[in-house]
BAGULO-395420 format. One line per 5 residues: their letters; for each residue x, y, z of N, C-alpha, C. Coordinates in nm, 3 decimals, always signed. Layout:
a) X,Y,Z,X,Y,Z,X,Y,Z ~ ...
This chain:
mrklt) +2.301,-8.325,+2.834,+2.371,-8.197,+2.822,+2.367,-8.146,+2.679 ~ +2.390,-8.239,+2.581,+2.385,-8.201,+2.440,+2.246,-8.153,+2.401 ~ +2.146,-8.220,+2.457,+2.008,-8.182,+2.424,+1.977,-8.042,+2.470 ~ +2.020,-8.006,+2.590,+1.997,-7.871,+2.643,+2.070,-7.767,+2.557 ~ +2.192,-7.797,+2.518,+2.269,-7.703,+2.435,+2.202,-7.680,+2.302
liyfl) +2.150,-7.785,+2.239,+2.081,-7.774,+2.109,+1.956,-7.689,+2.121 ~ +1.877,-7.711,+2.227,+1.754,-7.632,+2.249,+1.788,-7.485,+2.265 ~ +1.891,-7.459,+2.345,+1.933,-7.319,+2.368,+1.976,-7.254,+2.238 ~ +2.049,-7.328,+2.151,+2.096,-7.276,+2.021,+1.978,-7.244,+1.929 ~ +1.877,-7.330,+1.928,+1.758,-7.308,+1.845,+1.679,-7.185,+1.890
mllqv) +1.673,-7.164,+2.022,+1.604,-7.047,+2.078,+1.674,-6.919,+2.033 ~ +1.803,-6.914,+2.039,+1.879,-6.795,+1.996,+1.859,-6.769,+1.848 ~ +1.857,-6.874,+1.768,+1.839,-6.861,+1.622,+1.702,-6.803,+1.590 ~ +1.598,-6.844,+1.665,+1.462,-6.794,+1.642,+1.451,-6.647,+1.675 ~ +1.511,-6.604,+1.788,+1.508,-6.462,+1.827,+1.581,-6.377,+1.726
gcqkt) +1.697,-6.422,+1.680,+1.773,-6.347,+1.579,+1.699,-6.333,+1.451 ~ +1.628,-6.436,+1.411,+1.550,-6.431,+1.287,+1.438,-6.331,+1.297 ~ +1.372,-6.325,+1.412,+1.263,-6.229,+1.432,+1.314,-6.085,+1.419 ~ +1.428,-6.055,+1.478,+1.485,-5.920,+1.471,+1.523,-5.885,+1.328 ~ +1.587,-5.982,+1.257,+1.630,-5.957,+1.120,+1.511,-5.934,+1.029
ckvkn) +1.408,-6.011,+1.042,+1.288,-5.998,+0.957,+1.221,-5.864,+0.980 ~ +1.215,-5.821,+1.103,+1.151,-5.693,+1.136,+1.223,-5.578,+1.069 ~ +1.354,-5.578,+1.072,+1.434,-5.471,+1.012,+1.418,-5.470,+0.861 ~ +1.419,-5.591,+0.800,+1.410,-5.598,+0.655,+1.275,-5.552,+0.604 ~ +1.167,-5.574,+0.677,+1.032,-5.541,+0.630,+0.990,-5.399,+0.666
qipqk) +1.066,-5.327,+0.749,+1.026,-5.194,+0.795,+1.066,-5.088,+0.692 ~ +0.973,-4.995,+0.656,+1.002,-4.884,+0.564,+1.058,-4.769,+0.645 ~ +1.175,-4.714,+0.609,+1.232,-4.602,+0.685,+1.131,-4.488,+0.698 ~ +1.117,-4.429,+0.818,+1.018,-4.326,+0.846,+1.040,-4.202,+0.759 ~ +1.164,-4.166,+0.734,+1.194,-4.046,+0.655,+1.139,-4.058,+0.514
nllit) +1.164,-4.172,+0.448,+1.113,-4.194,+0.313,+0.961,-4.196,+0.308 ~ +0.900,-4.249,+0.412,+0.754,-4.255,+0.419,+0.695,-4.113,+0.423 ~ +0.756,-4.025,+0.500,+0.708,-3.888,+0.512,+0.723,-3.812,+0.380 ~ +0.833,-3.827,+0.314,+0.857,-3.760,+0.186,+0.755,-3.804,+0.083 ~ +0.729,-3.934,+0.075,+0.630,-3.986,-0.020,+0.493,-3.927,+0.008
kqdti) +0.455,-3.919,+0.133,+0.325,-3.864,+0.172,+0.315,-3.717,+0.136 ~ +0.421,-3.639,+0.163,+0.421,-3.496,+0.135,+0.412,-3.469,-0.015 ~ +0.487,-3.547,-0.096,+0.482,-3.532,-0.242,+0.341,-3.556,-0.294 ~ +0.272,-3.655,-0.239,+0.136,-3.686,-0.282,+0.043,-3.569,-0.253 ~ +0.057,-3.509,-0.136,-0.026,-3.394,-0.098,-0.003,-3.277,-0.192
nnnqk) +0.123,-3.246,-0.222,+0.156,-3.132,-0.308,+0.101,-3.150,-0.449 ~ +0.102,-3.273,-0.499,+0.055,-3.297,-0.634,-0.096,-3.287,-0.645 ~ -0.168,-3.314,-0.536,-0.313,-3.318,-0.542,-0.380,-3.187,-0.500 ~ -0.313,-3.101,-0.422,-0.381,-2.983,-0.369,-0.398,-2.875,-0.477 ~ -0.510,-2.801,-0.468,-0.542,-2.696,-0.565,-0.478,-2.563,-0.524
niiik) -0.460,-2.540,-0.395,-0.402,-2.415,-0.346,-0.261,-2.441,-0.295 ~ -0.163,-2.384,-0.361,-0.023,-2.408,-0.327,+0.039,-2.277,-0.280 ~ +0.090,-2.273,-0.158,+0.158,-2.154,-0.105,+0.301,-2.152,-0.157 ~ +0.337,-2.041,-0.222,+0.471,-2.028,-0.278,+0.565,-1.967,-0.173 ~ +0.526,-1.856,-0.114,+0.606,-1.796,-0.007,+0.519,-1.697,+0.069
dtvin) +0.559,-1.666,+0.192,+0.490,-1.562,+0.268,+0.594,-1.472,+0.334 ~ +0.557,-1.345,+0.351,+0.651,-1.247,+0.405,+0.576,-1.134,+0.471 ~ +0.645,-1.057,+0.554,+0.589,-0.938,+0.619,+0.680,-0.821,+0.588 ~ +0.620,-0.708,+0.544,+0.696,-0.589,+0.505,+0.652,-0.472,+0.590 ~ +0.747,-0.388,+0.632,+0.718,-0.268,+0.710,+0.739,-0.143,+0.626
dfegn) +0.657,-0.039,+0.652,+0.679,+0.088,+0.585,+0.749,+0.185,+0.680 ~ +0.763,+0.312,+0.638,+0.835,+0.411,+0.719,+0.765,+0.439,+0.852 ~ +0.634,+0.419,+0.856,+0.557,+0.451,+0.976,+0.546,+0.331,+1.071 ~ +0.605,+0.219,+1.034,+0.599,+0.100,+1.118,+0.477,+0.012,+1.091 ~ +0.397,+0.046,+0.991,+0.283,-0.036,+0.954,+0.331,-0.164,+0.887
qlklv) +0.257,-0.271,+0.907,+0.296,-0.401,+0.851,+0.197,-0.447,+0.744 ~ +0.253,-0.504,+0.638,+0.173,-0.566,+0.532,+0.219,-0.711,+0.521 ~ +0.126,-0.804,+0.546,+0.158,-0.946,+0.535,+0.115,-0.995,+0.397 ~ +0.204,-1.066,+0.331,+0.179,-1.116,+0.196,+0.198,-1.267,+0.192 ~ +0.102,-1.337,+0.136,+0.114,-1.480,+0.113,+0.092,-1.504,-0.036
yskin) +0.201,-1.530,-0.107,+0.194,-1.557,-0.251,+0.154,-1.703,-0.270 ~ +0.061,-1.727,-0.363,+0.015,-1.864,-0.383,-0.041,-1.882,-0.524 ~ -0.074,-2.005,-0.554,-0.148,-2.038,-0.676,-0.282,-2.094,-0.633 ~ -0.389,-2.030,-0.675,-0.524,-2.075,-0.642,-0.588,-2.126,-0.770 ~ -0.609,-2.256,-0.776,-0.661,-2.320,-0.898,-0.579,-2.283,-1.021
gtnsv) -0.447,-2.276,-1.002,-0.357,-2.248,-1.114,-0.334,-2.102,-1.144 ~ -0.401,-2.011,-1.072,-0.387,-1.867,-1.097,-0.298,-1.804,-0.991 ~ -0.199,-1.723,-1.034,-0.114,-1.654,-0.938,-0.197,-1.557,-0.855 ~ -0.174,-1.556,-0.726,-0.250,-1.469,-0.638,-0.165,-1.428,-0.519 ~ -0.214,-1.329,-0.445,-0.149,-1.290,-0.321,-0.259,-1.259,-0.219
vitfn) -0.244,-1.314,-0.101,-0.336,-1.285,+0.009,-0.272,-1.176,+0.094 ~ -0.338,-1.061,+0.103,-0.282,-0.949,+0.179,-0.356,-0.935,+0.312 ~ -0.282,-0.900,+0.416,-0.343,-0.867,+0.545,-0.286,-0.734,+0.589 ~ -0.375,-0.633,+0.601,-0.331,-0.498,+0.636,-0.437,-0.433,+0.724 ~ -0.393,-0.378,+0.837,-0.485,-0.313,+0.932,-0.598,-0.407,+0.974
gktei) -0.564,-0.535,+0.992,-0.662,-0.631,+1.040,-0.759,-0.682,+0.935 ~ -0.743,-0.642,+0.811,-0.832,-0.685,+0.703,-0.755,-0.772,+0.604 ~ -0.816,-0.882,+0.562,-0.753,-0.975,+0.470,-0.830,-0.980,+0.338 ~ -0.757,-0.972,+0.227,-0.817,-0.977,+0.094,-0.736,-1.071,+0.004 ~ -0.803,-1.136,-0.090,-0.736,-1.219,-0.190,-0.734,-1.143,-0.322
lyqtk) -0.614,-1.119,-0.375,-0.598,-1.047,-0.501,-0.539,-1.141,-0.605 ~ -0.581,-1.122,-0.731,-0.536,-1.209,-0.839,-0.452,-1.129,-0.938 ~ -0.352,-1.195,-0.997,-0.261,-1.126,-1.088,-0.335,-1.080,-1.214 ~ -0.306,-0.955,-1.253,-0.365,-0.896,-1.373,-0.252,-0.844,-1.462 ~ -0.287,-0.799,-1.581,-0.187,-0.747,-1.673,-0.129,-0.617,-1.620
sgsgv) +0.001,-0.597,-1.645,+0.068,-0.476,-1.599,+0.177,-0.436,-1.697 ~ +0.193,-0.305,-1.719,+0.297,-0.258,-1.810,+0.436,-0.285,-1.758 ~ +0.453,-0.272,-1.627,+0.583,-0.300,-1.565,+0.560,-0.357,-1.426 ~ +0.647,-0.446,-1.384,+0.631,-0.508,-1.254,+0.517,-0.608,-1.253 ~ +0.467,-0.637,-1.133,+0.359,-0.733,-1.114,+0.242,-0.662,-1.048
rfadk) +0.122,-0.690,-1.097,+0.001,-0.624,-1.046,-0.102,-0.729,-1.005 ~ -0.161,-0.711,-0.886,-0.269,-0.796,-0.838,-0.387,-0.707,-0.801 ~ -0.509,-0.757,-0.817,-0.627,-0.679,-0.781,-0.743,-0.773,-0.750 ~ -0.843,-0.720,-0.676,-0.965,-0.797,-0.657,-1.059,-0.771,-0.774 ~ -1.174,-0.835,-0.774,-1.265,-0.828,-0.888,-1.316,-0.685,-0.912
neqyv) -1.337,-0.609,-0.805,-1.392,-0.474,-0.818,-1.286,-0.365,-0.822 ~ -1.158,-0.406,-0.823,-1.045,-0.311,-0.826,-1.048,-0.217,-0.706 ~ -1.103,-0.264,-0.594,-1.102,-0.183,-0.472,-0.963,-0.185,-0.409 ~ -0.900,-0.301,-0.415,-0.763,-0.316,-0.366,-0.673,-0.353,-0.484 ~ -0.562,-0.280,-0.497,-0.466,-0.307,-0.603,-0.327,-0.312,-0.540
ffens) -0.252,-0.415,-0.575,-0.118,-0.436,-0.519,-0.017,-0.438,-0.633 ~ +0.085,-0.351,-0.623,+0.192,-0.344,-0.723,+0.323,-0.389,-0.660 ~ +0.404,-0.455,-0.742,+0.538,-0.493,-0.697,+0.634,-0.485,-0.813 ~ +0.745,-0.411,-0.794,+0.853,-0.412,-0.892,+0.986,-0.412,-0.817 ~ +1.094,-0.392,-0.889,+1.227,-0.403,-0.827,+1.255,-0.290,-0.728
eniql) +1.178,-0.180,-0.736,+1.206,-0.064,-0.653,+1.109,-0.047,-0.537 ~ +0.986,-0.095,-0.551,+0.886,-0.059,-0.453,+0.771,-0.159,-0.450 ~ +0.704,-0.164,-0.334,+0.581,-0.240,-0.318,+0.475,-0.142,-0.271 ~ +0.359,-0.144,-0.337,+0.252,-0.051,-0.302,+0.119,-0.123,-0.293 ~ +0.038,-0.080,-0.195,-0.100,-0.126,-0.183,-0.191,-0.005,-0.194
lkknv) -0.286,-0.010,-0.286,-0.381,+0.098,-0.306,-0.521,+0.052,-0.266 ~ -0.594,+0.139,-0.198,-0.733,+0.115,-0.166,-0.815,+0.228,-0.226 ~ -0.901,+0.195,-0.322,-0.982,+0.294,-0.394,-0.894,+0.404,-0.452 ~ -0.785,+0.362,-0.519,-0.692,+0.451,-0.590,-0.606,+0.537,-0.498 ~ -0.607,+0.511,-0.369,-0.525,+0.586,-0.274,-0.417,+0.494,-0.217
vvfss) -0.291,+0.539,-0.218,-0.182,+0.459,-0.163,-0.196,+0.452,-0.011 ~ -0.213,+0.331,+0.042,-0.225,+0.314,+0.187,-0.103,+0.245,+0.246 ~ -0.019,+0.187,+0.161,+0.104,+0.124,+0.209,+0.207,+0.126,+0.097 ~ +0.331,+0.155,+0.135,+0.441,+0.150,+0.039,+0.570,+0.119,+0.113 ~ +0.649,+0.029,+0.057,+0.774,-0.010,+0.122,+0.881,+0.098,+0.109
nvqfl) +0.876,+0.176,+0.003,+0.978,+0.279,-0.021,+0.926,+0.421,-0.007 ~ +0.797,+0.436,+0.012,+0.736,+0.568,+0.016,+0.718,+0.614,+0.160 ~ +0.748,+0.740,+0.184,+0.729,+0.799,+0.316,+0.604,+0.887,+0.313 ~ +0.508,+0.854,+0.398,+0.387,+0.936,+0.406,+0.419,+1.062,+0.486 ~ +0.394,+1.178,+0.427,+0.428,+1.305,+0.490,+0.308,+1.364,+0.563
kfsea) +0.336,+1.418,+0.680,+0.232,+1.488,+0.754,+0.220,+1.631,+0.698 ~ +0.098,+1.679,+0.692,+0.074,+1.814,+0.641,-0.048,+1.873,+0.710 ~ -0.058,+2.004,+0.705,-0.178,+2.072,+0.754,-0.229,+2.164,+0.645 ~ -0.349,+2.218,+0.662,-0.409,+2.306,+0.561,-0.425,+2.446,+0.617 ~ -0.388,+2.544,+0.536,-0.407,+2.684,+0.574,-0.549,+2.727,+0.536
knyfi) -0.616,+2.796,+0.628,-0.755,+2.837,+0.610,-0.767,+2.989,+0.602 ~ -0.882,+3.031,+0.551,-0.921,+3.172,+0.546,-0.827,+3.257,+0.458 ~ -0.807,+3.208,+0.337,-0.736,+3.284,+0.233,-0.818,+3.275,+0.104 ~ -0.791,+3.368,+0.013,-0.854,+3.363,-0.119,-0.747,+3.387,-0.225 ~ -0.776,+3.344,-0.349,-0.682,+3.365,-0.458,-0.711,+3.500,-0.523
knnyp) -0.606,+3.576,-0.545,-0.622,+3.708,-0.604,-0.667,+3.697,-0.751 ~ -0.739,+3.800,-0.795,-0.799,+3.798,-0.930,-0.696,+3.797,-1.042 ~ -0.574,+3.845,-1.014,-0.473,+3.853,-1.120,-0.397,+3.721,-1.140 ~ -0.433,+3.619,-1.064,-0.363,+3.490,-1.080,-0.418,+3.421,-1.205 ~ -0.331,+3.364,-1.291,-0.374,+3.302,-1.417,-0.477,+3.191,-1.395
nkelh) -0.574,+3.183,-1.486,-0.678,+3.081,-1.480,-0.632,+2.958,-1.558 ~ -0.591,+2.853,-1.486,-0.537,+2.732,-1.550,-0.602,+2.607,-1.490 ~ -0.584,+2.494,-1.560,-0.633,+2.367,-1.509,-0.559,+2.332,-1.379 ~ -0.609,+2.233,-1.308,-0.552,+2.195,-1.179,-0.400,+2.180,-1.187 ~ -0.329,+2.249,-1.097,-0.184,+2.244,-1.095,-0.135,+2.273,-0.953
slkii) -0.005,+2.255,-0.932,+0.053,+2.283,-0.801,+0.149,+2.400,-0.810 ~ +0.164,+2.470,-0.699,+0.256,+2.584,-0.691,+0.329,+2.575,-0.557 ~ +0.462,+2.562,-0.564,+0.541,+2.557,-0.442,+0.580,+2.698,-0.400 ~ +0.552,+2.733,-0.274,+0.576,+2.868,-0.222,+0.667,+2.857,-0.101 ~ +0.779,+2.932,-0.105,+0.880,+2.919,+0.001,+0.900,+3.047,+0.084
setqf) +0.823,+3.151,+0.054,+0.840,+3.276,+0.129,+0.707,+3.347,+0.147 ~ +0.700,+3.433,+0.245,+0.579,+3.509,+0.273,+0.547,+3.605,+0.159 ~ +0.651,+3.666,+0.101,+0.631,+3.759,-0.010,+0.569,+3.687,-0.129 ~ +0.621,+3.570,-0.162,+0.566,+3.491,-0.272,+0.422,+3.450,-0.242 ~ +0.396,+3.414,-0.117,+0.263,+3.369,-0.079,+0.158,+3.479,-0.100
ysvfg) +0.189,+3.600,-0.054,+0.090,+3.709,-0.062,+0.082,+3.771,-0.202 ~ +0.168,+3.724,-0.291,+0.152,+3.766,-0.431,+0.042,+3.684,-0.499 ~ +0.006,+3.572,-0.436,-0.098,+3.484,-0.490,-0.225,+3.491,-0.407 ~ -0.211,+3.494,-0.276,-0.325,+3.486,-0.185,-0.347,+3.615,-0.107 ~ -0.472,+3.636,-0.070,-0.508,+3.745,+0.020,-0.578,+3.688,+0.141
sattm) -0.579,+3.762,+0.252,-0.642,+3.715,+0.375,-0.794,+3.733,+0.367 ~ -0.865,+3.635,+0.418,-1.012,+3.640,+0.419,-1.061,+3.621,+0.562 ~ -1.035,+3.721,+0.646,-1.070,+3.713,+0.788,-1.221,+3.720,+0.806 ~ -1.270,+3.633,+0.893,-1.412,+3.632,+0.926,-1.429,+3.642,+1.078 ~ -1.553,+3.652,+1.124,-1.580,+3.666,+1.267,-1.554,+3.534,+1.341
gkegm) -1.518,+3.544,+1.466,-1.501,+3.427,+1.550,-1.357,+3.380,+1.560 ~ -1.335,+3.285,+1.652,-1.200,+3.234,+1.679,-1.142,+3.163,+1.558 ~ -1.226,+3.095,+1.481,-1.180,+3.019,+1.365,-1.170,+3.105,+1.239 ~ -1.195,+3.235,+1.254,-1.200,+3.322,+1.136,-1.066,+3.383,+1.097 ~ -0.963,+3.365,+1.180,-0.833,+3.423,+1.149,-0.758,+3.335,+1.049
ptkid) -0.686,+3.398,+0.955,-0.604,+3.320,+0.860,-0.497,+3.239,+0.934 ~ -0.469,+3.120,+0.886,-0.367,+3.034,+0.945,-0.229,+3.098,+0.931 ~ -0.155,+3.104,+1.042,-0.020,+3.160,+1.037,+0.076,+3.055,+0.983 ~ +0.167,+3.099,+0.896,+0.264,+3.008,+0.833,+0.405,+3.058,+0.862 ~ +0.486,+2.976,+0.927,+0.625,+3.009,+0.957,+0.713,+2.953,+0.845
fskyy) +0.751,+3.039,+0.751,+0.829,+2.993,+0.635,+0.974,+2.959,+0.669 ~ +1.015,+2.983,+0.793,+1.149,+2.938,+0.834,+1.149,+2.789,+0.865 ~ +1.032,+2.730,+0.887,+1.020,+2.589,+0.920,+0.938,+2.510,+0.817 ~ +0.854,+2.583,+0.743,+0.761,+2.517,+0.652,+0.762,+2.584,+0.515 ~ +0.714,+2.509,+0.415,+0.684,+2.568,+0.285,+0.540,+2.530,+0.249
vvali) +0.489,+2.591,+0.145,+0.349,+2.572,+0.106,+0.343,+2.509,-0.033 ~ +0.251,+2.413,-0.048,+0.215,+2.364,-0.180,+0.070,+2.403,-0.203 ~ +0.048,+2.493,-0.297,-0.088,+2.536,-0.331,-0.139,+2.451,-0.447 ~ -0.255,+2.393,-0.430,-0.322,+2.318,-0.536,-0.437,+2.405,-0.587 ~ -0.427,+2.446,-0.712,-0.521,+2.545,-0.765,-0.587,+2.491,-0.892
gkinn) -0.719,+2.496,-0.896,-0.793,+2.450,-1.012,-0.840,+2.566,-1.099 ~ -0.918,+2.533,-1.200,-0.968,+2.632,-1.295,-1.103,+2.687,-1.249 ~ -1.129,+2.814,-1.278,-1.256,+2.876,-1.243,-1.369,+2.804,-1.317 ~ -1.475,+2.770,-1.245,-1.589,+2.700,-1.305,-1.715,+2.727,-1.224 ~ -1.827,+2.680,-1.272,-1.954,+2.697,-1.200,-2.010,+2.563,-1.150
lanei) -1.918,+2.470,-1.114,-1.958,+2.339,-1.063,-1.940,+2.327,-0.912 ~ -1.895,+2.435,-0.850,-1.870,+2.435,-0.705,-1.776,+2.320,-0.666 ~ -1.669,+2.301,-0.743,-1.574,+2.192,-0.718,-1.495,+2.213,-0.590 ~ -1.456,+2.102,-0.530,-1.366,+2.104,-0.415,-1.251,+2.007,-0.441 ~ -1.134,+2.039,-0.385,-1.017,+1.952,-0.397,-1.001,+1.876,-0.265
dvrsv) -1.009,+1.744,-0.272,-0.998,+1.659,-0.154,-0.861,+1.591,-0.156 ~ -0.774,+1.628,-0.063,-0.638,+1.571,-0.057,-0.642,+1.441,+0.023 ~ -0.602,+1.331,-0.040,-0.606,+1.200,+0.026,-0.472,+1.161,+0.088 ~ -0.361,+1.194,+0.022,-0.230,+1.157,+0.077,-0.120,+1.242,+0.015 ~ -0.012,+1.258,+0.092,+0.109,+1.325,+0.044,+0.224,+1.230,+0.076
vklrn) +0.290,+1.177,-0.026,+0.394,+1.078,-0.004,+0.522,+1.118,-0.078 ~ +0.635,+1.073,-0.024,+0.764,+1.102,-0.086,+0.832,+0.973,-0.126 ~ +0.873,+0.965,-0.252,+0.950,+0.853,-0.305,+1.075,+0.910,-0.369 ~ +1.189,+0.884,-0.305,+1.316,+0.941,-0.349,+1.305,+1.094,-0.359 ~ +1.313,+1.150,-0.480,+1.311,+1.297,-0.494,+1.178,+1.350,-0.545
tisit) +1.072,+1.273,-0.531,+0.941,+1.315,-0.579,+0.840,+1.313,-0.465 ~ +0.763,+1.420,-0.453,+0.653,+1.427,-0.356,+0.522,+1.419,-0.435 ~ +0.450,+1.308,-0.417,+0.326,+1.285,-0.491,+0.206,+1.317,-0.402 ~ +0.116,+1.397,-0.455,-0.005,+1.437,-0.382,-0.125,+1.377,-0.454 ~ -0.196,+1.289,-0.384,-0.315,+1.226,-0.441,-0.438,+1.308,-0.405
vftts) -0.513,+1.352,-0.506,-0.631,+1.436,-0.482,-0.751,+1.382,-0.559 ~ -0.868,+1.407,-0.503,-0.994,+1.380,-0.571,-1.067,+1.512,-0.586 ~ -1.119,+1.537,-0.704,-1.198,+1.658,-0.727,-1.345,+1.621,-0.719 ~ -1.414,+1.680,-0.625,-1.556,+1.649,-0.603,-1.641,+1.773,-0.626 ~ -1.769,+1.752,-0.654,-1.860,+1.862,-0.680,-1.970,+1.866,-0.575
keagg) -1.999,+1.983,-0.522,-2.108,+1.998,-0.425,-2.243,+1.982,-0.494 ~ -2.250,+2.030,-0.619,-2.375,+2.027,-0.695,-2.371,+1.910,-0.792 ~ -2.405,+1.792,-0.744,-2.396,+1.671,-0.827,-2.491,+1.681,-0.946 ~ -2.433,+1.667,-1.065,-2.514,+1.664,-1.186,-2.567,+1.798,-1.231 ~ -2.522,+1.907,-1.172,-2.573,+2.039,-1.212,-2.470,+2.147,-1.202
ttsys) -2.511,+2.270,-1.227,-2.421,+2.385,-1.221,-2.478,+2.488,-1.124 ~ -2.396,+2.585,-1.090,-2.439,+2.692,-1.000,-2.452,+2.823,-1.076 ~ -2.513,+2.921,-1.012,-2.531,+3.053,-1.074,-2.409,+3.142,-1.055 ~ -2.306,+3.089,-0.992,-2.185,+3.167,-0.967,-2.063,+3.085,-1.006 ~ -1.951,+3.152,-1.021,-1.824,+3.086,-1.054,-1.731,+3.087,-0.934
srpfk) -1.649,+2.986,-0.923,-1.552,+2.977,-0.814,-1.430,+2.901,-0.862 ~ -1.323,+2.912,-0.783,-1.200,+2.842,-0.818,-1.159,+2.752,-0.700 ~ -1.156,+2.618,-0.719,-1.117,+2.529,-0.610,-0.966,+2.540,-0.582 ~ -0.930,+2.537,-0.454,-0.787,+2.538,-0.419,-0.769,+2.483,-0.279 ~ -0.649,+2.438,-0.252,-0.608,+2.395,-0.119,-0.468,+2.446,-0.094
iliie) -0.439,+2.482,+0.031,-0.307,+2.530,+0.071,-0.250,+2.431,+0.172 ~ -0.149,+2.356,+0.131,-0.087,+2.256,+0.217,+0.041,+2.310,+0.278 ~ +0.059,+2.285,+0.406,+0.179,+2.330,+0.479,+0.263,+2.206,+0.512 ~ +0.389,+2.204,+0.463,+0.476,+2.087,+0.477,+0.610,+2.131,+0.535 ~ +0.671,+2.045,+0.617,+0.800,+2.077,+0.678,+0.909,+2.092,+0.573
nkhqg) +1.000,+2.187,+0.597,+1.109,+2.214,+0.501,+1.201,+2.096,+0.479 ~ +1.210,+2.004,+0.576,+1.303,+1.892,+0.561,+1.259,+1.794,+0.453 ~ +1.133,+1.803,+0.410,+1.082,+1.715,+0.306,+1.080,+1.790,+0.173 ~ +1.185,+1.772,+0.095,+1.197,+1.843,-0.032,+1.189,+1.745,-0.148 ~ +1.140,+1.794,-0.262,+1.132,+1.711,-0.381,+1.045,+1.774,-0.489
kikid) +1.047,+1.715,-0.604,+0.963,+1.762,-0.715,+0.819,+1.728,-0.686 ~ +0.728,+1.827,-0.701,+0.587,+1.809,-0.670,+0.514,+1.745,-0.788 ~ +0.436,+1.642,-0.759,+0.360,+1.571,-0.862,+0.217,+1.550,-0.811 ~ +0.118,+1.579,-0.896,-0.023,+1.561,-0.858,-0.078,+1.436,-0.926 ~ -0.139,+1.349,-0.848,-0.214,+1.235,-0.899,-0.361,+1.264,-0.874
af) -0.431,+1.309,-0.978,-0.570,+1.354,-0.963,-0.667,+1.249,-1.015 ~ -0.778,+1.232,-0.943,-0.883,+1.137,-0.980,-1.019,+1.207,-0.974
């Protein structure tokens, strides 16, 4: 009987020792994962700092992934299904990122986030893109002062016809555009008389707080030459009265 009891006691002691040894030699899983993650972070060249998605007034989304690529601050942008990597560059205020060819430029400061494509604002967190139309079949009267490119805000029919005259032509498209000044106002963009056959190309009209910025490009029909006649480039923009602000031209 004593022999059986001793054998049974030795068996229990062996099982207990196996359990104790296993626990003492096992590395906690949590600590193992942390050590592994720290090693990865120290060795990787591309480190993601944060990512976010921003919406503009029109519901468009801009996805931003801020990171360090080989030690250089960068941001990966995804907009309208296209992804670009931009690198931080010098900026007078805020933070500026751009690609090598400056085709895409991204600005960020305390007030606003903007994405530009070929110098045109295509996304802004604080800017409202305004819809506008163009009035056709008008001409500028000869008594209007000859000045460099500028804007003129017109709020009444009387004011409008003091600057412009009707230029009716044949056909359905030949009638001057009707403007209802009870619902709309006009921003006239008028350039200087020249013999380069210049045209004003309006790319965007945006509102930021109390300022309405109009981005325009001045292009020439006669590349590298002049014409035998003089003309004055202009555009007549029609904007809803509910969008008010100081007019600013960004010309390129």
